[in-house]
C-alpha positions as CSV (number, residue, x, y, z in Angstrom):
1,M,18.9,13.9,7.5
2,K,19.8,16.3,10.3
3,T,21.0,18.9,7.8
4,L,17.7,18.6,5.9
5,L,15.6,19.0,9.0
6,L,17.8,22.0,10.0
7,F,17.2,23.6,6.6
8,I,13.5,23.0,6.8
9,S,13.3,24.4,10.3
10,I,15.2,27.5,9.2
11,A,13.0,28.0,6.2
12,L,9.9,27.7,8.3
13,L,11.2,30.1,10.9
14,A,11.8,32.6,8.1
15,C,8.2,32.2,7.1
16,G,7.1,32.5,10.7
17,K,6.3,28.8,11.2
18,T,7.8,26.2,13.5
19,L,7.7,22.5,13.6
20,E,6.6,21.1,17.0
21,R,8.9,18.1,16.4
22,P,10.9,16.7,13.5
23,T,8.3,14.1,12.7
24,D,5.5,16.7,12.4
25,L,5.1,16.0,8.7
26,A,1.6,17.4,8.6
27,A,3.1,20.8,8.8
28,L,5.2,20.0,5.7
29,H,2.5,18.3,3.6
30,P,-1.3,17.9,4.2
31,S,-1.3,14.2,3.2
32,F,0.6,13.5,6.4
33,D,-2.2,14.5,8.6
34,Q,-1.6,12.9,12.0
35,T,-5.4,12.4,12.5
36,M,-5.3,9.5,10.1
37,E,-8.2,7.1,9.4
38,S,-9.1,4.9,12.3
39,S,-10.7,2.2,10.3
40,F,-9.6,0.5,7.0
41,Y,-13.0,1.5,5.6
42,D,-12.3,5.2,6.2
43,F,-9.7,5.3,3.4
44,K,-10.3,6.8,-0.1
45,M,-7.7,6.5,-2.8
46,K,-7.4,7.0,-6.5
47,D,-7.2,3.9,-8.7
48,I,-4.6,3.7,-11.5
49,N,-7.1,5.4,-13.8
50,G,-7.5,8.4,-11.4
51,K,-10.9,7.5,-10.1
52,E,-11.5,7.9,-6.4
53,V,-12.4,4.6,-4.6
54,A,-13.9,4.6,-1.2
55,F,-12.7,1.6,0.8
56,S,-16.1,1.4,2.3
57,E,-17.0,-0.3,-1.0
58,F,-15.0,-3.3,0.2
59,K,-17.1,-4.1,3.3
60,G,-17.9,-7.7,3.6
61,K,-15.0,-8.8,1.4
62,K,-11.7,-10.5,2.1
63,L,-8.8,-8.5,0.6
64,L,-5.2,-9.1,-0.2
65,L,-3.2,-5.8,-0.4
66,V,0.1,-6.1,-2.3
67,N,2.8,-3.5,-2.9
68,V,3.9,-4.2,-6.5
69,A,6.7,-3.3,-8.9
70,S,7.4,-4.0,-12.5
71,K,11.2,-4.6,-12.5
72,C,11.7,-6.8,-9.4
73,G,12.7,-10.4,-9.0
74,Y,9.2,-11.0,-7.5
75,T,7.4,-9.3,-10.5
76,K,6.4,-12.8,-11.8
77,Q,4.1,-12.9,-8.7
78,Y,1.7,-10.8,-10.9
79,A,0.9,-14.0,-12.7
80,Q,0.0,-15.8,-9.5
81,L,-2.0,-12.8,-8.2
82,Q,-4.0,-12.9,-11.4
83,E,-4.4,-16.7,-11.1
84,L,-5.6,-16.3,-7.5
85,Y,-8.0,-13.6,-8.5
86,A,-9.3,-15.6,-11.5
87,E,-9.9,-18.7,-9.4
88,H,-11.0,-17.2,-6.1
89,G,-12.4,-13.7,-7.1
90,D,-15.7,-14.6,-5.7
91,K,-14.1,-14.9,-2.2
92,I,-11.2,-12.4,-2.3
93,L,-10.4,-9.1,-3.9
94,I,-6.8,-8.3,-4.7
95,L,-5.6,-4.7,-4.5
96,G,-2.3,-3.7,-6.1
97,F,-0.3,-0.7,-5.0
98,P,2.6,0.2,-7.2
99,A,5.5,1.6,-5.3
100,N,9.1,2.6,-6.1
101,N,10.5,2.3,-2.6
102,F,12.8,-0.7,-3.1
103,G,15.7,-0.6,-5.5
104,G,13.9,1.9,-7.9
105,Q,12.1,-1.1,-9.3
106,E,8.9,0.8,-10.2
107,P,10.1,3.8,-12.1
108,G,7.1,4.0,-14.4
109,S,4.1,6.4,-14.5
110,N,0.6,5.1,-13.6
111,E,-0.1,4.8,-17.4
112,E,3.1,2.8,-18.0
113,I,2.4,0.5,-15.0
114,K,-1.2,-0.1,-16.2
115,E,0.1,-0.9,-19.7
116,F,2.8,-3.3,-18.3
117,C,0.3,-5.1,-16.1
118,S,-2.2,-5.5,-18.8
119,T,0.2,-6.5,-21.6
120,E,2.6,-8.8,-19.6
121,Y,0.3,-10.4,-17.1
122,G,-3.3,-9.7,-18.1
123,V,-4.1,-8.1,-14.7
124,T,-7.8,-7.6,-14.1
125,F,-7.7,-7.1,-10.3
126,P,-7.9,-3.5,-9.0
127,M,-4.7,-1.5,-9.3
128,F,-4.2,1.9,-7.5
129,E,-2.1,4.9,-8.3
130,K,1.6,4.7,-7.5
131,I,2.3,5.6,-3.8
132,S,5.1,5.3,-1.2
133,V,4.7,2.3,1.1
134,A,7.7,2.9,3.4
135,G,9.8,5.7,4.8
136,F,9.0,9.2,5.8
137,D,6.6,9.8,2.9
138,K,4.7,6.5,3.5
139,H,1.1,6.8,2.3
140,P,-1.5,6.9,5.2
141,L,-2.9,3.5,4.2
142,Y,0.5,1.9,4.7
143,R,0.9,3.8,7.9
144,W,-2.3,2.2,9.1
145,L,-1.2,-1.3,7.9
146,S,2.2,-1.0,9.7
147,D,1.2,0.7,13.0
148,A,-0.2,-1.5,15.8
149,S,-1.8,1.5,17.5
150,K,-3.9,1.9,14.3
151,N,-4.5,-1.7,13.0
152,G,-4.6,-3.5,16.4
153,W,-1.5,-5.7,16.3
154,N,1.0,-5.3,13.3
155,N,4.1,-3.0,13.2
156,E,5.6,-4.6,10.2
157,E,6.0,-2.5,7.0
158,P,7.0,-3.8,3.6
159,S,10.6,-4.8,3.5
160,W,10.6,-5.2,-0.3
161,N,8.2,-5.4,-3.2
162,F,5.3,-7.9,-3.1
163,C,4.6,-7.9,0.6
164,K,1.0,-8.9,1.4
165,Y,-1.5,-7.8,3.9
166,F,-4.7,-9.9,4.4
167,I,-7.8,-8.0,5.5
168,N,-10.9,-10.0,6.6
169,E,-14.6,-9.2,5.8
170,K,-14.8,-6.9,8.9
171,G,-11.9,-4.7,7.7
172,E,-9.5,-6.1,10.2
173,L,-5.9,-6.8,9.4
174,V,-5.3,-10.5,10.1
175,K,-2.0,-11.4,8.6
176,F,1.2,-10.0,7.1
177,F,3.2,-12.0,4.5
178,P,6.7,-11.1,3.3
179,S,7.6,-11.0,-0.4
180,A,8.8,-14.6,-0.5
181,V,5.3,-15.9,0.4
182,T,3.7,-16.4,-3.0
183,P,0.1,-15.5,-3.7
184,L,-0.8,-19.2,-4.1
185,D,0.8,-20.2,-0.8
186,E,-1.3,-22.6,1.4
187,Q,-1.4,-20.0,4.2
188,I,-3.2,-17.5,1.9
189,L,-5.5,-20.2,0.4
190,Q,-6.5,-21.3,3.9
191,L,-7.4,-17.7,4.9
192,I,-9.5,-17.4,1.8
193,E,-11.4,-20.6,2.5
194,A,-11.8,-19.9,6.3
């Protein structure tokens, strides 16, 4: 990592630019702007079909955000996510975020992921384009979800596929669930009914 940062610094110096600090990712890529969204409803992302979705559309709804993958031991949770959506879709919206951060278990393109979810699990809840949910290239949404200075209390980022974040009707992050907590777990059902 130090070698990579040294190489980048030398390359930028050659171009007449310097990084203020090694974590100044905004200088390397515009999507890492340090003036990130302050509210969940400020986000805009492309869905799996490439259509931009403004998260302000979700105001007044409970949400369950899940980082998903097609080749994981937890992939069968797609069935429970779909069941939860079918049974409680009037009370909660599930948002799926494909990511290849853990074990290379989501290698497919957006089109392949969409086909897999539809064919294998009949997924009808909203799916978004493939992003990174952990590490240096973590998407700004997942930076917000895992930074207490932004979301108010939580610093936990996904440790594996199928981690879950519960957002209330006010756009507040209220709970983080690790992968092993299934979509139909009583804790999630209670939050939906609260």
